[in-house]
Each structure stands twice: as C-alpha cells, then as structure tokens.
PyMOL Python script that loads the backbone (N, CA, C, O; Angstrom):
from pymol import cmd

cmd.read_pdbstr("""\
ATOM      1  N   MET A   1       6.360 -31.480 -10.778  1.00  0.00           N
ATOM      2  CA  MET A   1       6.933 -31.896 -11.867  1.00  0.00           C
ATOM      3  C   MET A   1       6.442 -31.605 -13.232  1.00  0.00           C
ATOM      4  O   MET A   1       7.194 -31.557 -14.204  1.00  0.00           O
ATOM      5  N   ARG A   2       4.882 -31.371 -13.296  1.00  0.00           N
ATOM      6  CA  ARG A   2       4.007 -31.008 -13.496  1.00  0.00           C
ATOM      7  C   ARG A   2       4.666 -29.974 -15.001  1.00  0.00           C
ATOM      8  O   ARG A   2       4.575 -30.109 -16.221  1.00  0.00           O
ATOM      9  N   THR A   3       5.304 -28.988 -14.111  1.00  0.00           N
ATOM     10  CA  THR A   3       5.809 -27.503 -14.618  1.00  0.00           C
ATOM     11  C   THR A   3       6.443 -28.162 -15.403  1.00  0.00           C
ATOM     12  O   THR A   3       5.720 -28.084 -16.396  1.00  0.00           O
ATOM     13  N   HIS A   4       7.394 -28.844 -15.723  1.00  0.00           N
ATOM     14  CA  HIS A   4       8.671 -29.382 -16.402  1.00  0.00           C
ATOM     15  C   HIS A   4       8.386 -30.055 -17.360  1.00  0.00           C
ATOM     16  O   HIS A   4       9.049 -29.960 -18.393  1.00  0.00           O
ATOM     17  N   THR A   5       6.837 -31.294 -17.205  1.00  0.00           N
ATOM     18  CA  THR A   5       6.483 -32.002 -18.559  1.00  0.00           C
ATOM     19  C   THR A   5       5.312 -31.164 -19.150  1.00  0.00           C
ATOM     20  O   THR A   5       4.624 -31.674 -20.034  1.00  0.00           O
ATOM     21  N   GLY A   6       5.022 -29.766 -18.660  1.00  0.00           N
ATOM     22  CA  GLY A   6       3.794 -29.397 -19.528  1.00  0.00           C
ATOM     23  C   GLY A   6       2.580 -30.260 -18.869  1.00  0.00           C
ATOM     24  O   GLY A   6       1.646 -29.510 -18.585  1.00  0.00           O
ATOM     25  N   GLU A   7       2.375 -31.366 -18.606  1.00  0.00           N
ATOM     26  CA  GLU A   7       1.023 -31.902 -17.796  1.00  0.00           C
ATOM     27  C   GLU A   7       0.038 -30.830 -17.527  1.00  0.00           C
ATOM     28  O   GLU A   7       0.227 -29.811 -16.862  1.00  0.00           O
ATOM     29  N   ARG A   8      -1.109 -31.225 -18.176  1.00  0.00           N
ATOM     30  CA  ARG A   8      -1.785 -29.983 -17.661  1.00  0.00           C
ATOM     31  C   ARG A   8      -3.139 -31.053 -16.943  1.00  0.00           C
ATOM     32  O   ARG A   8      -3.843 -31.206 -17.941  1.00  0.00           O
ATOM     33  N   ARG A   9      -3.576 -31.542 -16.224  1.00  0.00           N
ATOM     34  CA  ARG A   9      -4.351 -32.208 -15.364  1.00  0.00           C
ATOM     35  C   ARG A   9      -5.752 -31.551 -15.195  1.00  0.00           C
ATOM     36  O   ARG A   9      -6.835 -32.124 -15.082  1.00  0.00           O
ATOM     37  N   PHE A  10      -5.504 -30.314 -15.204  1.00  0.00           N
ATOM     38  CA  PHE A  10      -7.152 -29.628 -14.566  1.00  0.00           C
ATOM     39  C   PHE A  10      -7.538 -28.998 -15.656  1.00  0.00           C
ATOM     40  O   PHE A  10      -6.970 -28.036 -16.173  1.00  0.00           O
ATOM     41  N   SER A  11      -8.911 -29.757 -16.167  1.00  0.00           N
ATOM     42  CA  SER A  11      -9.525 -28.947 -17.575  1.00  0.00           C
ATOM     43  C   SER A  11     -11.016 -27.993 -17.461  1.00  0.00           C
ATOM     44  O   SER A  11     -12.012 -28.717 -17.458  1.00  0.00           O
ATOM     45  N   CYS A  12     -11.188 -27.122 -17.408  1.00  0.00           N
ATOM     46  CA  CYS A  12     -11.982 -25.826 -17.443  1.00  0.00           C
ATOM     47  C   CYS A  12     -13.454 -26.930 -18.609  1.00  0.00           C
ATOM     48  O   CYS A  12     -13.288 -27.493 -19.691  1.00  0.00           O
ATOM     49  N   ASP A  13     -14.964 -26.803 -17.581  1.00  0.00           N
ATOM     50  CA  ASP A  13     -15.925 -27.337 -17.696  1.00  0.00           C
ATOM     51  C   ASP A  13     -16.101 -26.193 -18.910  1.00  0.00           C
ATOM     52  O   ASP A  13     -15.892 -26.874 -19.914  1.00  0.00           O
ATOM     53  N   HIS A  14     -16.299 -25.198 -19.243  1.00  0.00           N
ATOM     54  CA  HIS A  14     -16.466 -24.200 -19.756  1.00  0.00           C
ATOM     55  C   HIS A  14     -16.070 -24.036 -21.033  1.00  0.00           C
ATOM     56  O   HIS A  14     -16.644 -24.157 -22.116  1.00  0.00           O
ATOM     57  N   CYS A  15     -15.051 -23.757 -20.724  1.00  0.00           N
ATOM     58  CA  CYS A  15     -14.165 -23.948 -22.843  1.00  0.00           C
ATOM     59  C   CYS A  15     -12.646 -24.867 -22.519  1.00  0.00           C
ATOM     60  O   CYS A  15     -12.169 -25.168 -21.425  1.00  0.00           O
ATOM     61  N   ASN A  16     -12.163 -25.141 -23.816  1.00  0.00           N
ATOM     62  CA  ASN A  16     -11.479 -25.379 -23.690  1.00  0.00           C
ATOM     63  C   ASN A  16      -9.571 -25.661 -23.366  1.00  0.00           C
ATOM     64  O   ASN A  16      -8.655 -26.219 -23.971  1.00  0.00           O
ATOM     65  N   ALA A  17      -9.766 -24.733 -21.780  1.00  0.00           N
ATOM     66  CA  ALA A  17      -8.484 -23.824 -20.826  1.00  0.00           C
ATOM     67  C   ALA A  17      -8.164 -25.506 -19.961  1.00  0.00           C
ATOM     68  O   ALA A  17      -9.023 -26.323 -19.630  1.00  0.00           O
ATOM     69  N   SER A  18      -6.961 -25.587 -19.813  1.00  0.00           N
ATOM     70  CA  SER A  18      -6.307 -26.365 -18.822  1.00  0.00           C
ATOM     71  C   SER A  18      -5.334 -25.782 -18.626  1.00  0.00           C
ATOM     72  O   SER A  18      -4.714 -24.920 -19.249  1.00  0.00           O
ATOM     73  N   PHE A  19      -5.125 -26.587 -17.169  1.00  0.00           N
ATOM     74  CA  PHE A  19      -3.931 -26.040 -16.451  1.00  0.00           C
ATOM     75  C   PHE A  19      -3.195 -27.046 -15.564  1.00  0.00           C
ATOM     76  O   PHE A  19      -3.708 -28.146 -15.357  1.00  0.00           O
ATOM     77  N   GLY A  20      -2.103 -26.739 -15.073  1.00  0.00           N
ATOM     78  CA  GLY A  20      -1.287 -27.938 -14.786  1.00  0.00           C
ATOM     79  C   GLY A  20      -1.864 -27.788 -12.681  1.00  0.00           C
ATOM     80  O   GLY A  20      -1.876 -28.742 -11.903  1.00  0.00           O
ATOM     81  N   HIS A  21      -2.193 -26.525 -12.382  1.00  0.00           N
ATOM     82  CA  HIS A  21      -2.526 -26.669 -11.119  1.00  0.00           C
ATOM     83  C   HIS A  21      -4.263 -26.334 -11.112  1.00  0.00           C
ATOM     84  O   HIS A  21      -5.255 -25.964 -11.740  1.00  0.00           O
ATOM     85  N   LYS A  22      -3.666 -26.817  -9.818  1.00  0.00           N
ATOM     86  CA  LYS A  22      -5.889 -26.808  -9.556  1.00  0.00           C
ATOM     87  C   LYS A  22      -6.598 -25.155  -9.317  1.00  0.00           C
ATOM     88  O   LYS A  22      -7.580 -24.595  -9.805  1.00  0.00           O
ATOM     89  N   THR A  23      -5.418 -24.690  -8.190  1.00  0.00           N
ATOM     90  CA  THR A  23      -5.298 -22.993  -7.804  1.00  0.00           C
ATOM     91  C   THR A  23      -5.293 -22.110  -9.209  1.00  0.00           C
ATOM     92  O   THR A  23      -6.008 -21.109  -9.227  1.00  0.00           O
ATOM     93  N   THR A  24      -4.276 -22.544 -10.750  1.00  0.00           N
ATOM     94  CA  THR A  24      -4.741 -21.934 -11.428  1.00  0.00           C
ATOM     95  C   THR A  24      -6.144 -22.030 -12.269  1.00  0.00           C
ATOM     96  O   THR A  24      -6.646 -21.058 -12.833  1.00  0.00           O
ATOM     97  N   LEU A  25      -6.648 -23.227 -12.267  1.00  0.00           N
ATOM     98  CA  LEU A  25      -8.097 -23.250 -12.668  1.00  0.00           C
ATOM     99  C   LEU A  25      -9.282 -22.785 -12.226  1.00  0.00           C
ATOM    100  O   LEU A  25     -10.329 -22.672 -12.864  1.00  0.00           O
ATOM    101  N   MET A  26      -9.030 -22.483 -10.944  1.00  0.00           N
ATOM    102  CA  MET A  26     -10.040 -21.879 -10.210  1.00  0.00           C
ATOM    103  C   MET A  26     -10.070 -20.275  -9.882  1.00  0.00           C
ATOM    104  O   MET A  26     -11.091 -19.753  -9.434  1.00  0.00           O
ATOM    105  N   GLN A  27      -8.956 -19.584 -10.120  1.00  0.00           N
ATOM    106  CA  GLN A  27      -8.653 -18.323 -10.194  1.00  0.00           C
ATOM    107  C   GLN A  27      -9.348 -17.991 -11.778  1.00  0.00           C
ATOM    108  O   GLN A  27     -10.023 -16.971 -11.912  1.00  0.00           O
ATOM    109  N   HIS A  28      -9.073 -19.140 -13.207  1.00  0.00           N
ATOM    110  CA  HIS A  28      -9.878 -19.274 -14.215  1.00  0.00           C
ATOM    111  C   HIS A  28     -11.165 -19.287 -14.289  1.00  0.00           C
ATOM    112  O   HIS A  28     -11.773 -18.745 -15.213  1.00  0.00           O
ATOM    113  N   LEU A  29     -11.583 -19.748 -13.570  1.00  0.00           N
ATOM    114  CA  LEU A  29     -13.043 -20.090 -13.693  1.00  0.00           C
ATOM    115  C   LEU A  29     -13.385 -18.737 -13.450  1.00  0.00           C
ATOM    116  O   LEU A  29     -14.521 -18.455 -13.831  1.00  0.00           O
ATOM    117  N   ASN A  30     -12.494 -17.459 -12.729  1.00  0.00           N
ATOM    118  CA  ASN A  30     -13.615 -16.728 -12.262  1.00  0.00           C
ATOM    119  C   ASN A  30     -13.802 -15.663 -13.220  1.00  0.00           C
ATOM    120  O   ASN A  30     -14.225 -14.536 -12.960  1.00  0.00           O
ATOM    121  N   THR A  31     -13.378 -16.202 -14.588  1.00  0.00           N
ATOM    122  CA  THR A  31     -13.739 -15.574 -15.768  1.00  0.00           C
ATOM    123  C   THR A  31     -14.708 -15.746 -16.741  1.00  0.00           C
ATOM    124  O   THR A  31     -15.074 -15.114 -17.732  1.00  0.00           O
ATOM    125  N   HIS A  32     -15.173 -17.277 -15.915  1.00  0.00           N
ATOM    126  CA  HIS A  32     -17.099 -17.163 -16.245  1.00  0.00           C
ATOM    127  C   HIS A  32     -17.759 -17.021 -15.247  1.00  0.00           C
ATOM    128  O   HIS A  32     -18.772 -16.472 -15.679  1.00  0.00           O
ATOM    129  N   THR A  33     -17.887 -17.148 -14.133  1.00  0.00           N
ATOM    130  CA  THR A  33     -18.392 -16.921 -13.316  1.00  0.00           C
ATOM    131  C   THR A  33     -18.684 -15.265 -13.137  1.00  0.00           C
ATOM    132  O   THR A  33     -19.818 -15.124 -12.678  1.00  0.00           O
ATOM    133  N   GLY A  34     -18.073 -14.087 -13.338  1.00  0.00           N
ATOM    134  CA  GLY A  34     -17.779 -12.970 -13.412  1.00  0.00           C
ATOM    135  C   GLY A  34     -17.119 -12.230 -12.274  1.00  0.00           C
ATOM    136  O   GLY A  34     -16.686 -11.079 -12.219  1.00  0.00           O
ATOM    137  N   GLU A  35     -17.171 -13.557 -11.054  1.00  0.00           N
ATOM    138  CA  GLU A  35     -16.619 -13.702  -9.908  1.00  0.00           C
ATOM    139  C   GLU A  35     -15.542 -12.646 -10.010  1.00  0.00           C
ATOM    140  O   GLU A  35     -14.766 -12.527 -10.958  1.00  0.00           O
ATOM    141  N   ARG A  36     -15.591 -11.777  -8.757  1.00  0.00           N
ATOM    142  CA  ARG A  36     -13.883 -10.494  -8.758  1.00  0.00           C
ATOM    143  C   ARG A  36     -13.611 -10.319  -7.774  1.00  0.00           C
ATOM    144  O   ARG A  36     -13.820  -9.144  -7.476  1.00  0.00           O
ATOM    145  N   PRO A  37     -13.083 -11.072  -6.744  1.00  0.00           N
ATOM    146  CA  PRO A  37     -12.854 -11.045  -5.217  1.00  0.00           C
ATOM    147  C   PRO A  37     -11.916 -10.478  -4.802  1.00  0.00           C
ATOM    148  O   PRO A  37     -11.823 -10.341  -3.582  1.00  0.00           O
ATOM    149  N   TYR A  38     -10.344  -9.669  -6.143  1.00  0.00           N
ATOM    150  CA  TYR A  38      -9.674  -8.731  -5.800  1.00  0.00           C
ATOM    151  C   TYR A  38     -10.174  -7.736  -5.399  1.00  0.00           C
ATOM    152  O   TYR A  38     -11.062  -7.394  -6.180  1.00  0.00           O
ATOM    153  N   SER A  39     -10.057  -6.961  -4.437  1.00  0.00           N
ATOM    154  CA  SER A  39     -10.471  -5.255  -4.747  1.00  0.00           C
ATOM    155  C   SER A  39      -9.938  -4.499  -3.987  1.00  0.00           C
ATOM    156  O   SER A  39      -9.682  -4.736  -2.806  1.00  0.00           O
ATOM    157  N   CYS A  40      -9.692  -3.413  -4.640  1.00  0.00           N
ATOM    158  CA  CYS A  40      -9.190  -2.023  -4.422  1.00  0.00           C
ATOM    159  C   CYS A  40      -9.305  -1.797  -3.470  1.00  0.00           C
ATOM    160  O   CYS A  40     -10.061  -2.601  -2.925  1.00  0.00           O
ATOM    161  N   ASP A  41      -8.763  -0.674  -2.509  1.00  0.00           N
ATOM    162  CA  ASP A  41      -8.671  -0.427  -1.390  1.00  0.00           C
ATOM    163  C   ASP A  41      -9.145   1.064  -1.157  1.00  0.00           C
ATOM    164  O   ASP A  41      -9.764   1.748  -0.341  1.00  0.00           O
ATOM    165  N   HIS A  42      -8.541   1.146  -2.258  1.00  0.00           N
ATOM    166  CA  HIS A  42      -8.369   2.833  -2.716  1.00  0.00           C
ATOM    167  C   HIS A  42      -9.861   3.102  -3.503  1.00  0.00           C
ATOM    168  O   HIS A  42     -10.705   3.679  -2.817  1.00  0.00           O
ATOM    169  N   CYS A  43     -10.152   2.814  -4.562  1.00  0.00           N
ATOM    170  CA  CYS A  43     -11.047   2.550  -5.121  1.00  0.00           C
ATOM    171  C   CYS A  43     -12.331   1.638  -5.085  1.00  0.00           C
ATOM    172  O   CYS A  43     -12.435   0.750  -4.239  1.00  0.00           O
ATOM    173  N   ASP A  44     -13.526   1.936  -6.237  1.00  0.00           N
ATOM    174  CA  ASP A  44     -14.170   0.984  -6.246  1.00  0.00           C
ATOM    175  C   ASP A  44     -14.375  -0.165  -7.382  1.00  0.00           C
ATOM    176  O   ASP A  44     -15.462  -0.676  -7.652  1.00  0.00           O
ATOM    177  N   ALA A  45     -13.029  -0.503  -8.048  1.00  0.00           N
ATOM    178  CA  ALA A  45     -12.561  -1.518  -8.850  1.00  0.00           C
ATOM    179  C   ALA A  45     -12.659  -2.641  -7.270  1.00  0.00           C
ATOM    180  O   ALA A  45     -12.731  -2.604  -6.041  1.00  0.00           O
ATOM    181  N   SER A  46     -12.584  -3.712  -8.655  1.00  0.00           N
ATOM    182  CA  SER A  46     -12.456  -5.006  -8.470  1.00  0.00           C
ATOM    183  C   SER A  46     -11.927  -6.072  -9.607  1.00  0.00           C
ATOM    184  O   SER A  46     -11.883  -6.036 -10.836  1.00  0.00           O
ATOM    185  N   PHE A  47     -11.597  -6.911  -8.741  1.00  0.00           N
ATOM    186  CA  PHE A  47     -10.854  -7.662 -10.535  1.00  0.00           C
ATOM    187  C   PHE A  47     -10.554  -9.433  -9.715  1.00  0.00           C
ATOM    188  O   PHE A  47     -10.211  -9.893  -8.626  1.00  0.00           O
ATOM    189  N   SER A  48     -11.020  -9.993 -11.312  1.00  0.00           N
ATOM    190  CA  SER A  48     -11.073 -11.830 -11.274  1.00  0.00           C
ATOM    191  C   SER A  48      -9.214 -12.760 -10.856  1.00  0.00           C
ATOM    192  O   SER A  48      -8.829 -13.862 -10.467  1.00  0.00           O
ATOM    193  N   HIS A  49      -8.551 -11.302 -11.302  1.00  0.00           N
ATOM    194  CA  HIS A  49      -7.141 -11.909 -10.398  1.00  0.00           C
ATOM    195  C   HIS A  49      -6.161 -11.452  -9.782  1.00  0.00           C
ATOM    196  O   HIS A  49      -5.188 -11.020 -10.399  1.00  0.00           O
ATOM    197  N   ARG A  50      -6.194 -11.455  -9.078  1.00  0.00           N
ATOM    198  CA  ARG A  50      -5.052 -10.807  -8.128  1.00  0.00           C
ATOM    199  C   ARG A  50      -3.808 -10.004  -8.927  1.00  0.00           C
ATOM    200  O   ARG A  50      -3.535  -8.808  -8.832  1.00  0.00           O
ATOM    201  N   SER A  51      -3.227 -10.893  -9.638  1.00  0.00           N
ATOM    202  CA  SER A  51      -1.813 -10.410 -10.755  1.00  0.00           C
ATOM    203  C   SER A  51      -2.321  -8.703 -11.562  1.00  0.00           C
ATOM    204  O   SER A  51      -1.590  -7.835 -12.041  1.00  0.00           O
ATOM    205  N   THR A  52      -3.927  -8.754 -11.427  1.00  0.00           N
ATOM    206  CA  THR A  52      -3.903  -7.624 -12.018  1.00  0.00           C
ATOM    207  C   THR A  52      -4.655  -6.306 -11.292  1.00  0.00           C
ATOM    208  O   THR A  52      -4.893  -5.184 -11.739  1.00  0.00           O
ATOM    209  N   LEU A  53      -4.897  -6.853 -10.123  1.00  0.00           N
ATOM    210  CA  LEU A  53      -5.445  -5.613  -8.819  1.00  0.00           C
ATOM    211  C   LEU A  53      -4.049  -5.324  -8.510  1.00  0.00           C
ATOM    212  O   LEU A  53      -3.988  -4.170  -8.085  1.00  0.00           O
ATOM    213  N   VAL A  54      -2.711  -5.970  -8.548  1.00  0.00           N
ATOM    214  CA  VAL A  54      -1.410  -5.463  -8.131  1.00  0.00           C
ATOM    215  C   VAL A  54      -0.962  -4.710  -9.114  1.00  0.00           C
ATOM    216  O   VAL A  54      -0.529  -3.655  -8.651  1.00  0.00           O
ATOM    217  N   HIS A  55      -0.858  -4.777 -10.396  1.00  0.00           N
ATOM    218  CA  HIS A  55      -1.134  -3.625 -11.483  1.00  0.00           C
ATOM    219  C   HIS A  55      -1.658  -2.253 -11.061  1.00  0.00           C
ATOM    220  O   HIS A  55      -1.063  -1.213 -10.779  1.00  0.00           O
ATOM    221  N   HIS A  56      -3.106  -2.608 -11.111  1.00  0.00           N
ATOM    222  CA  HIS A  56      -3.883  -1.766 -10.945  1.00  0.00           C
ATOM    223  C   HIS A  56      -3.642  -0.905  -9.454  1.00  0.00           C
ATOM    224  O   HIS A  56      -4.348   0.043  -9.109  1.00  0.00           O
ATOM    225  N   LEU A  57      -2.808  -1.303  -8.881  1.00  0.00           N
ATOM    226  CA  LEU A  57      -2.800  -0.561  -7.893  1.00  0.00           C
ATOM    227  C   LEU A  57      -1.656   0.023  -7.707  1.00  0.00           C
ATOM    228  O   LEU A  57      -1.432   0.751  -6.741  1.00  0.00           O
ATOM    229  N   ARG A  58      -0.662  -0.294  -8.793  1.00  0.00           N
ATOM    230  CA  ARG A  58       0.337   0.897  -9.144  1.00  0.00           C
ATOM    231  C   ARG A  58      -0.362   2.025  -9.356  1.00  0.00           C
ATOM    232  O   ARG A  58       0.127   3.014  -8.809  1.00  0.00           O
ATOM    233  N   THR A  59      -1.545   2.236 -10.098  1.00  0.00           N
ATOM    234  CA  THR A  59      -2.043   3.470 -10.958  1.00  0.00           C
ATOM    235  C   THR A  59      -2.089   4.253  -9.714  1.00  0.00           C
ATOM    236  O   THR A  59      -1.611   5.380  -9.844  1.00  0.00           O
ATOM    237  N   HIS A  60      -2.573   3.939  -8.445  1.00  0.00           N
ATOM    238  CA  HIS A  60      -2.592   4.835  -6.839  1.00  0.00           C
ATOM    239  C   HIS A  60      -1.425   5.190  -6.131  1.00  0.00           C
ATOM    240  O   HIS A  60      -1.353   6.092  -5.296  1.00  0.00           O
ATOM    241  N   THR A  61      -0.518   4.451  -6.496  1.00  0.00           N
ATOM    242  CA  THR A  61       1.014   4.601  -5.088  1.00  0.00           C
ATOM    243  C   THR A  61       2.070   5.448  -6.967  1.00  0.00           C
ATOM    244  O   THR A  61       3.092   6.101  -6.757  1.00  0.00           O
ATOM    245  N   ARG A  62       1.731   5.312  -8.020  1.00  0.00           N
ATOM    246  CA  ARG A  62       2.624   5.836  -9.393  1.00  0.00           C
ATOM    247  C   ARG A  62       3.744   4.925  -9.437  1.00  0.00           C
ATOM    248  O   ARG A  62       4.802   5.253  -9.974  1.00  0.00           O
ATOM    249  N   GLU A  63       3.504   3.404  -8.714  1.00  0.00           N
ATOM    250  CA  GLU A  63       5.140   2.544  -8.971  1.00  0.00           C
ATOM    251  C   GLU A  63       5.117   2.980 -10.269  1.00  0.00           C
ATOM    252  O   GLU A  63       4.124   3.495 -10.782  1.00  0.00           O
ATOM    253  N   HIS A  64       6.539   2.733 -11.026  1.00  0.00           N
ATOM    254  CA  HIS A  64       6.748   2.308 -12.410  1.00  0.00           C
ATOM    255  C   HIS A  64       7.921   1.380 -12.271  1.00  0.00           C
ATOM    256  O   HIS A  64       9.036   1.811 -12.566  1.00  0.00           O
ATOM    257  N   PRO A  65       7.744  -0.072 -11.774  1.00  0.00           N
ATOM    258  CA  PRO A  65       8.992  -0.549 -11.719  1.00  0.00           C
ATOM    259  C   PRO A  65       9.713  -0.567 -12.536  1.00  0.00           C
ATOM    260  O   PRO A  65      10.877  -0.339 -12.206  1.00  0.00           O
ATOM    261  N   PHE A  66       9.461  -0.810 -13.857  1.00  0.00           N
ATOM    262  CA  PHE A  66      10.455  -1.212 -15.194  1.00  0.00           C
ATOM    263  C   PHE A  66      10.906  -0.171 -15.423  1.00  0.00           C
ATOM    264  O   PHE A  66      10.297   0.861 -15.701  1.00  0.00           O
ATOM    265  N   ARG A  67      12.941  -0.479 -15.253  1.00  0.00           N
ATOM    266  CA  ARG A  67      13.008   0.903 -15.844  1.00  0.00           C
ATOM    267  C   ARG A  67      13.670   0.464 -16.573  1.00  0.00           C
ATOM    268  O   ARG A  67      14.265  -0.614 -16.547  1.00  0.00           O
ATOM    269  N   CYS A  68      13.619   2.163 -18.175  1.00  0.00           N
ATOM    270  CA  CYS A  68      14.641   0.966 -19.300  1.00  0.00           C
ATOM    271  C   CYS A  68      16.740   1.834 -18.675  1.00  0.00           C
ATOM    272  O   CYS A  68      16.763   2.997 -18.271  1.00  0.00           O
ATOM    273  N   VAL A  69      17.597   1.307 -18.723  1.00  0.00           N
ATOM    274  CA  VAL A  69      18.639   1.082 -18.432  1.00  0.00           C
ATOM    275  C   VAL A  69      19.533   2.138 -19.575  1.00  0.00           C
ATOM    276  O   VAL A  69      20.706   2.463 -19.394  1.00  0.00           O
ATOM    277  N   LEU A  70      18.557   2.640 -20.953  1.00  0.00           N
ATOM    278  CA  LEU A  70      19.715   3.663 -21.815  1.00  0.00           C
ATOM    279  C   LEU A  70      18.949   4.691 -21.540  1.00  0.00           C
ATOM    280  O   LEU A  70      19.483   5.741 -21.896  1.00  0.00           O
ATOM    281  N   CYS A  71      17.548   4.877 -20.881  1.00  0.00           N
ATOM    282  CA  CYS A  71      17.212   6.161 -20.903  1.00  0.00           C
ATOM    283  C   CYS A  71      16.892   6.498 -19.935  1.00  0.00           C
ATOM    284  O   CYS A  71      16.773   7.721 -19.854  1.00  0.00           O
ATOM    285  N   ASN A  72      16.621   5.815 -18.869  1.00  0.00           N
ATOM    286  CA  ASN A  72      15.145   6.460 -17.455  1.00  0.00           C
ATOM    287  C   ASN A  72      14.449   6.677 -17.377  1.00  0.00           C
ATOM    288  O   ASN A  72      13.990   7.275 -16.404  1.00  0.00           O
ATOM    289  N   ALA A  73      13.589   6.178 -18.835  1.00  0.00           N
ATOM    290  CA  ALA A  73      12.347   6.319 -18.868  1.00  0.00           C
ATOM    291  C   ALA A  73      11.899   4.798 -17.358  1.00  0.00           C
ATOM    292  O   ALA A  73      12.609   3.991 -16.759  1.00  0.00           O
ATOM    293  N   SER A  74      10.710   5.050 -17.340  1.00  0.00           N
ATOM    294  CA  SER A  74      10.068   3.947 -16.415  1.00  0.00           C
ATOM    295  C   SER A  74       8.404   3.759 -16.961  1.00  0.00           C
ATOM    296  O   SER A  74       7.695   4.516 -17.624  1.00  0.00           O
ATOM    297  N   PHE A  75       8.159   2.486 -16.400  1.00  0.00           N
ATOM    298  CA  PHE A  75       6.850   2.026 -17.010  1.00  0.00           C
ATOM    299  C   PHE A  75       6.418   1.326 -15.804  1.00  0.00           C
ATOM    300  O   PHE A  75       7.107   1.276 -14.786  1.00  0.00           O
ATOM    301  N   LEU A  76       5.166   0.736 -15.941  1.00  0.00           N
ATOM    302  CA  LEU A  76       3.856   0.533 -15.352  1.00  0.00           C
ATOM    303  C   LEU A  76       4.351  -1.231 -15.503  1.00  0.00           C
ATOM    304  O   LEU A  76       4.902  -1.971 -14.689  1.00  0.00           O
ATOM    305  N   LYS A  77       4.006  -1.404 -16.528  1.00  0.00           N
ATOM    306  CA  LYS A  77       4.225  -2.617 -17.034  1.00  0.00           C
ATOM    307  C   LYS A  77       5.286  -2.759 -17.898  1.00  0.00           C
ATOM    308  O   LYS A  77       5.609  -1.895 -18.713  1.00  0.00           O
ATOM    309  N   LYS A  78       6.055  -4.224 -17.693  1.00  0.00           N
ATOM    310  CA  LYS A  78       6.874  -4.797 -18.086  1.00  0.00           C
ATOM    311  C   LYS A  78       6.988  -5.344 -20.044  1.00  0.00           C
ATOM    312  O   LYS A  78       7.827  -5.644 -20.893  1.00  0.00           O
ATOM    313  N   ARG A  79       5.625  -5.192 -19.883  1.00  0.00           N
ATOM    314  CA  ARG A  79       5.295  -4.876 -21.718  1.00  0.00           C
ATOM    315  C   ARG A  79       5.431  -3.878 -21.999  1.00  0.00           C
ATOM    316  O   ARG A  79       5.597  -3.760 -23.213  1.00  0.00           O
ATOM    317  N   ARG A  80       5.455  -2.895 -21.402  1.00  0.00           N
ATOM    318  CA  ARG A  80       5.208  -1.093 -21.968  1.00  0.00           C
ATOM    319  C   ARG A  80       7.116  -1.144 -22.284  1.00  0.00           C
ATOM    320  O   ARG A  80       7.702  -0.797 -23.309  1.00  0.00           O
ATOM    321  N   LEU A  81       7.629  -1.631 -21.161  1.00  0.00           N
ATOM    322  CA  LEU A  81       9.238  -1.919 -21.228  1.00  0.00           C
ATOM    323  C   LEU A  81      10.047  -2.340 -22.521  1.00  0.00           C
ATOM    324  O   LEU A  81      11.166  -2.022 -22.925  1.00  0.00           O
ATOM    325  N   THR A  82       8.941  -3.278 -23.082  1.00  0.00           N
ATOM    326  CA  THR A  82       9.495  -4.110 -24.265  1.00  0.00           C
ATOM    327  C   THR A  82       9.397  -3.527 -25.212  1.00  0.00           C
ATOM    328  O   THR A  82      10.156  -3.648 -26.173  1.00  0.00           O
ATOM    329  N   ASP A  83       8.367  -2.712 -25.140  1.00  0.00           N
ATOM    330  CA  ASP A  83       7.759  -1.911 -26.541  1.00  0.00           C
ATOM    331  C   ASP A  83       8.776  -1.104 -26.551  1.00  0.00           C
ATOM    332  O   ASP A  83       9.393  -1.038 -27.615  1.00  0.00           O
ATOM    333  N   HIS A  84       9.210  -0.332 -25.486  1.00  0.00           N
ATOM    334  CA  HIS A  84       9.507   1.233 -25.720  1.00  0.00           C
ATOM    335  C   HIS A  84      11.070   0.740 -25.688  1.00  0.00           C
ATOM    336  O   HIS A  84      11.747   1.766 -25.765  1.00  0.00           O
ATOM    337  N   MET A  85      11.868  -0.338 -25.611  1.00  0.00           N
ATOM    338  CA  MET A  85      13.333  -0.560 -26.146  1.00  0.00           C
ATOM    339  C   MET A  85      13.174  -1.037 -27.875  1.00  0.00           C
ATOM    340  O   MET A  85      14.033  -0.935 -28.751  1.00  0.00           O
ATOM    341  N   THR A  86      11.938  -1.513 -27.975  1.00  0.00           N
ATOM    342  CA  THR A  86      11.865  -2.232 -29.453  1.00  0.00           C
ATOM    343  C   THR A  86      11.824  -0.993 -30.512  1.00  0.00           C
ATOM    344  O   THR A  86      12.365  -1.072 -31.614  1.00  0.00           O
ATOM    345  N   ARG A  87      11.280  -0.102 -30.159  1.00  0.00           N
ATOM    346  CA  ARG A  87      10.507   1.394 -30.372  1.00  0.00           C
ATOM    347  C   ARG A  87      11.932   2.436 -30.667  1.00  0.00           C
ATOM    348  O   ARG A  87      12.202   2.984 -31.736  1.00  0.00           O
ATOM    349  N   LEU A  88      12.546   2.492 -29.663  1.00  0.00           N
ATOM    350  CA  LEU A  88      13.656   3.633 -29.181  1.00  0.00           C
ATOM    351  C   LEU A  88      14.977   2.969 -29.773  1.00  0.00           C
ATOM    352  O   LEU A  88      15.466   3.224 -30.874  1.00  0.00           O
ATOM    353  N   HIS A  89      15.349   2.271 -29.044  1.00  0.00           N
ATOM    354  CA  HIS A  89      16.512   1.449 -29.037  1.00  0.00           C
ATOM    355  C   HIS A  89      17.356   0.209 -29.692  1.00  0.00           C
ATOM    356  O   HIS A  89      18.476  -0.251 -29.472  1.00  0.00           O
ATOM    357  N   SER A  90      16.117  -0.175 -30.755  1.00  0.00           N
ATOM    358  CA  SER A  90      16.417  -0.979 -31.236  1.00  0.00           C
ATOM    359  C   SER A  90      16.700  -0.715 -33.177  1.00  0.00           C
ATOM    360  O   SER A  90      17.076  -1.653 -33.880  1.00  0.00           O
TER     361      SER A  90
END
""", "prot")
cmd.dss("prot")
cmd.show_as("cartoon", "prot")
cmd.util.cbc("prot")
cmd.orient("prot")
C-alpha cells in the first residue's frame, strides 16, 4: 500500500533521503559507505547498485534492448532511445 500512498517510513541517517521500503534504504546506504557488492564477472568493475551492474554487463554482451521502431537504431539504455526519438523523430 505504501507504493500507492507515497509513504516513506525509512530514512537515511546520512542525508535527507527517505524510502518506502527498507531494502531500498539498505541499497542507498551503499552510496555513503562506498560498499560495492555487485561485481562484474568479466572485468574488475564493481557497483553499489544491482541495476548499474545489469547496465554494465550489456557492454560485454553488446546487448542493446531498446530499439527505435522508426529507424531500427538500438540503444543500451532507455534514456538514450528517448533522446534519439526527441532529436531525430519529433
């Protein structure tokens, strides 16, 4: 229900950030502690957030899951596709 109400019961002791879920707070704390528990199996890179590792892994697999339906260009990140659509197709 917190997702729908916007309630953020879990606050960071280091900054003004607050979160709706304890797991999100715990992941955020990595930015303050410098902990980087998510490591790449292909190189020496490590990350504080799993999602950043997932994006990084695409550099090794050459996966570009975000594809333009108008010209078939593909992108590593959704934001790059959005920028492409704005610049070239609007």
